[in-house]
C-alpha positions in Angstrom: 22.7 40.0 35.9 24.8 36.9 36.6 24.6 35.1 39.9 28.1 36.4 40.8 27.1 40.0 40.0 24.0 39.5 42.1 26.2 38.5 45.1 28.4 41.5 44.5 25.4 43.8 44.5 24.3 42.6 47.9 27.7 43.1 49.5 27.9 45.9 52.0 29.4 49.3 51.4 30.3 49.9 55.0 32.1 47.5 57.4 31.8 48.2 61.1 34.7 46.8 63.0 33.8 46.2 66.7 35.4 44.7 69.7 32.5 42.2 70.0 29.0 41.9 68.6 26.4 41.8 70.0 27.0 43.3 73.4 24.3 44.5 75.8 26.5 47.4 77.0 26.9 48.6 73.4 23.3 48.6 72.2 23.8 52.2 71.1 26.2 51.0 68.3 23.5 48.6 67.1 21.0 51.4 67.0 23.4 53.6 65.0 23.9 50.8 62.5 20.1 50.2 62.1 19.6 53.9 61.5 22.3 53.8 58.8 20.4 50.9 57.2 17.2 52.9 57.3 19.1 55.7 55.5 19.9 53.4 52.7 23.4 52.3 53.7 24.4 48.7 53.4 26.4 47.6 56.5 28.2 44.5 57.5 29.9 43.9 60.9 33.3 42.3 61.7 33.7 41.2 65.4 37.2 40.8 66.8 35.8 38.6 69.6 32.8 36.4 70.4 29.8 38.0 72.1 30.4 38.7 75.8 26.8 38.2 76.9 24.4 35.2 76.9 21.5 37.7 76.6 21.1 39.6 73.3 19.1 42.7 72.5 15.9 42.0 70.5 16.9 44.6 68.0 19.7 42.4 66.9 17.1 40.6 64.7 16.6 43.8 62.7 20.2 43.8 61.5 20.2 42.4 57.9 23.9 42.4 57.1 26.6 39.8 57.4 28.6 39.3 60.6 32.3 38.3 60.2 34.0 36.6 63.1 37.8 36.3 62.9 38.8 32.7 62.1 41.0 30.7 64.4 43.3 27.9 63.6 47.1 27.8 63.1 47.0 26.8 59.4 44.6 29.6 58.5 46.7 32.1 60.4 49.8 30.9 58.7 48.2 31.3 55.3 47.0 34.8 56.1 50.4 36.0 57.4 52.2 34.4 54.4 49.9 36.1 52.0 50.4 39.6 53.3 54.2 39.0 54.0 54.9 37.7 50.5 52.5 39.9 48.5 52.6 43.2 50.5 55.7 43.3 52.7 55.8 47.1 52.2 52.4 47.3 54.2 52.8 44.4 56.6 56.2 45.4 58.2 55.5 49.1 58.6 52.3 48.4 60.5 54.1 45.9 62.7 57.0 48.2 63.4 54.7 51.2 64.1 52.9 49.2 66.7 56.1 48.1 68.4 57.6 51.5 68.2 54.6 53.6 69.3 53.3 51.4 72.1 55.6 50.9 75.2 53.3 49.5 77.9 53.7 45.7 78.0 50.0 45.1 78.3 49.1 47.5 75.5 51.7 45.9 73.2 50.3 42.4 73.9 46.7 43.6 73.1 47.8 45.5 70.0 49.8 42.5 68.7 46.8 40.2 69.3 44.6 42.7 67.3 47.3 42.7 64.6 47.1 38.9 64.3 43.3 38.9 64.3 43.1 41.6 61.7 45.7 39.9 59.5 43.3 36.8 59.4 40.2 39.1 58.9 41.9 41.0 56.0 42.8 37.7 54.4 39.2 36.5 54.5 38.0 39.9 53.1 40.7 40.4 50.5 38.3 40.1 47.6 35.5 42.2 49.2 34.3 45.5 47.8 33.8 47.5 51.0 34.3 51.2 50.5 34.6 52.3 54.1 35.5 50.9 57.5 34.2 52.4 60.7 35.1 51.4 64.3 33.7 52.3 67.7 36.2 53.1 70.5 39.7 54.5 69.8 41.4 51.5 71.4 41.6 47.9 69.9 38.7 48.5 67.4 40.3 51.7 66.0 43.7 50.0 65.8 42.0 47.1 63.9 40.3 49.5 61.5 43.7 51.3 60.9 45.4 48.0 60.1 42.5 46.7 58.0 42.2 49.9 56.1 45.9 49.8 55.2 45.9 46.1 54.1 42.7 46.5 52.0 43.4 50.1 50.9 40.1 51.3 52.2 39.5 54.6 54.1 38.6 54.2 57.7 37.1 56.2 60.5 36.3 55.6 64.2 34.1 57.0 66.9 36.3 58.1 69.8 34.8 57.9 73.2 35.2 56.6 76.8 38.4 54.6 77.5 39.9 55.5 74.1 40.0 59.2 75.1 41.4 59.0 78.6 43.9 56.0 78.7 47.4 56.3 77.4 47.7 55.4 73.7 50.7 56.6 71.8 49.3 55.2 68.6 46.2 57.5 68.8 47.8 60.5 67.0 48.8 58.2 64.1 45.3 56.6 63.9 43.7 60.1 63.8 46.1 61.3 61.2 45.6 58.3 58.9 41.8 58.3 59.3 39.3 59.9 56.9 37.6 61.4 60.0 37.0 60.9 63.7 33.6 61.1 65.3 33.8 62.5 68.8 30.8 62.3 71.1 31.3 65.5 73.1 32.9 69.0 72.9 34.6 68.1 76.2 36.4 65.2 74.5 37.7 67.5 71.7 39.1 70.0 74.2 40.6 67.3 76.3 42.3 65.6 73.3 43.7 69.0 72.1 45.3 69.6 75.5 46.6 66.1 75.8 47.9 65.7 72.3 49.0 69.2 71.0 50.1 67.7 67.7 46.9 65.9 67.0 45.1 66.7 63.8 42.0 68.4 65.2 40.6 69.1 61.8 39.7 65.4 61.7 37.3 65.7 64.6 33.5 65.9 64.1 31.0 65.9 66.9 28.6 63.0 66.3 26.6 62.3 69.5 25.6 58.8 70.5 21.9 58.8 70.7 18.5 57.1 71.0 15.1 57.3 69.2 13.1 59.5 71.5 9.8 58.4 69.9 10.5 54.9 71.3 10.3 56.2 74.9 6.9 57.2 76.3 7.3 60.4 78.3 5.6 60.5 81.7 6.1 62.7 84.7 6.9 61.7 88.3 4.9 64.3 90.1 4.3 62.7 93.5 7.1 61.4 95.6 6.4 57.9 97.1 7.0 57.2 100.7 9.7 54.8 99.6 10.9 56.0 96.2 12.6 53.6 93.7 16.0 54.8 92.8 17.5 53.2 89.7 21.0 53.0 88.3 22.2 51.0 85.2 25.7 50.0 84.0 28.6 47.7 84.3 29.7 46.9 87.8 32.9 48.9 87.6 34.3 51.9 89.5 33.6 54.4 86.8 29.8 53.9 87.2 29.9 55.1 90.8 27.8 52.3 92.3 30.0 52.4 95.4 29.2 56.1 96.0 25.5 55.5 95.3 25.3 52.7 97.9 27.0 55.0 100.5 24.5 57.8 99.6 21.6 55.3 100.2 23.1 54.6 103.6 23.2 58.3 104.4 19.5 58.6 103.5 18.8 55.5 105.7 20.5 57.1 108.6 18.1 60.1 108.2 15.1 57.7 108.2 14.6 58.3 104.5 14.3 54.8 103.1 14.6 54.3 99.3 14.6 51.1 97.3 17.8 51.1 95.2 17.8 49.0 92.1 21.2 48.3 90.4 21.1 46.7 87.0 24.3 45.3 85.5 27.0 42.7 85.9 30.7 43.0 86.0 33.9 42.5 88.0 32.7 44.4 91.1 29.3 42.7 91.4 30.2 40.6 94.4 32.1 43.4 96.1 29.2 45.9 95.8 26.7 43.4 97.2 29.1 42.8 100.1 29.3 46.6 100.7 25.5 46.9 100.9 25.5 44.1 103.5 28.3 45.6 105.5 26.4 49.0 105.6 23.3 47.2 106.9 21.1 48.2 103.9 21.2 44.9 101.9 17.4 44.6 102.0 17.1 48.0 100.4 19.4 47.3 97.5 18.4 45.0 94.7 21.1 43.6 92.4 19.5 42.3 89.2 22.5 41.4 87.2 22.5 42.1 83.4 19.0 42.3 81.9 17.7 42.5 78.3 16.7 46.0 77.2 12.9 45.4 77.4 13.2 44.4 81.1 15.4 47.4 81.8 12.8 49.7 80.2 10.0 48.2 82.3 12.0 48.8 85.5 12.8 52.4 84.3 9.1 53.2 83.8 8.4 52.3 87.4 11.3 54.2 88.9 11.1 57.6 90.7 14.7 58.7 90.3 17.5 57.8 88.1 21.1 58.2 89.4 24.4 57.6 87.6 27.2 58.6 89.9 29.9 58.5 87.2 33.5 59.0 88.4 37.1 58.8 87.2 38.9 55.7 88.2 42.6 55.3 89.3 43.7 54.8 85.7 42.0 58.0 84.5 39.2 56.1 82.7 35.7 57.6 82.8 32.4 57.6 81.0 31.7 59.9 78.0 28.0 60.8 77.9 26.2 57.5 78.9 23.3 56.6 76.7 21.3 55.4 79.7 21.1 59.0 80.8 19.5 59.9 77.5 17.0 57.1 78.1 16.1 58.3 81.6 15.5 61.8 80.3 13.5 60.5 77.4 11.2 58.7 79.8 10.9 61.8 81.9 12.6 60.4 85.0 14.1 62.9 87.4 17.8 62.3 86.8 21.0 62.9 88.8 24.6 62.5 87.6 28.1 64.0 88.1 30.3 66.7 86.6 32.4 64.1 84.8 33.6 64.3 81.2 30.8 65.4 78.7 27.9 64.6 81.0 27.2 68.3 81.7 26.4 68.7 78.0 23.4 66.5 78.6 22.6 66.9 82.3 22.6 70.7 82.7 22.4 71.5 86.4 18.9 72.7 87.4 17.9 72.8 83.8 17.6 69.2 82.5 18.7 67.4 85.7 20.8 67.7 88.8 24.6 67.5 88.8 26.9 66.8 91.8 30.7 66.5 92.2 32.0 63.0 91.6 32.8 60.6 94.5 30.6 62.6 96.9 27.9 60.4 98.5 26.6 63.3 100.6 26.0 65.5 97.6 24.2 62.5 95.9 22.0 62.0 99.0 21.2 65.7 99.1 20.3 65.8 95.4 18.0 62.8 95.9 16.3 64.5 98.8 15.9 67.7 96.8 14.0 65.8 94.0 11.9 64.1 96.6 10.8 67.3 98.3 10.7 69.8 95.4 7.7 69.0 93.2 8.5 71.9 90.8 11.9 70.3 90.0 10.3 66.9 89.3 7.9 68.6 86.9 10.2 71.2 85.2 13.5 69.5 84.7 12.3 66.3 83.0 10.4 68.3 80.4 13.6 70.3 79.5 15.6 67.0 79.5 13.3 65.4 77.0 13.5 68.4 74.7 17.3 68.3 74.7 17.4 64.6 73.9 15.0 65.2 71.0 17.1 68.0 69.6 20.7 66.9 70.2 20.8 63.2 71.2 18.5 61.7 68.5 20.2 58.8 66.9 18.3 59.4 63.6 19.8 62.9 63.3 23.3 61.8 64.3 23.3 58.8 62.1 22.6 61.1 59.2 25.6 63.3 60.2 27.7 60.1 60.3 26.4 59.0 56.9 27.3 62.3 55.3 30.9 62.1 56.7 31.3 58.5 55.3 29.8 59.4 51.9 31.8 62.7 51.6 34.2 62.3 48.7 36.3 65.3 49.9 
């Protein structure tokens, strides 16, 4: 075999197109990629943007593929655009015109055009590659990028549709679904929601592929006794959809009933300062610990010492919301009594009085009552986490779901 043939043999079959890589909030994507590698797939990653976090997950070191970052520079961009304009105008212009025609919101147009320019450069860099499939996570910019890249390189593409990509306006979504090989959807709720919202969408493209974890990496233990001052944990970006505001107010309600808890909030984001100020204004600042973003190993250590896990997910003013947060899978895998809300696909994981407790969104009193119920009802603390662990092992195991994804990618139709 020649040296050039050897290089070709090492090139990846699958290209993952991501908004950024690595990202602490998207460790579930890394785990999916690593599982695909274990299943024998060769995977590279293309990142539209630099990493958003200074901290990286230790598992990043297990990724053995190539990472492509879109190149900057006016001269390179000019060469890329000239190449596609002069060689493939029948592809270049329809993509551009479709973006301009389908997307009407000024901000969305700006974002989409920025993605278009980045992917033009990326496609130019990869024009001699031998990838056979492109997969993106999120139906927004990454899926738009995969759609553009797939057309330019004449490669089939797919994307996992969840979170913001399901709930925010995107007139290009129907086209992206129609042109894709398949769409992975993380919940049955999302499929029903999309069918109602887009009656003309090609629902035959949808396949339920859960995000997941490796349950055998989480040591199950039971919280049988309630501490005098229980540790209540919540993890996520400091944004409205994670419900930290409601959880802080629920902690205040417990405080007023002389039931003191230690609330630990892990994560960073736009609302970090605002939520700290809220805890101070409510007079419970000493009870609430804001850690900022932490690497996964430190998050796990804190989880193993927690008595309750609460994710008070909610729908924000734009209609954005969570899908099925991976951190809920992790809390169930650890055996932590878990509380969440009736938002999106969460009830497919947190089944009320079966695997955990569910309350209505934006309801601090209901959150406080659920926390008290766990504290006082020893039977619930024993029974619900056992059922939760079993459900994670059966339906939210990344090994099982990566295998489903692999079969969809490999399917020759």
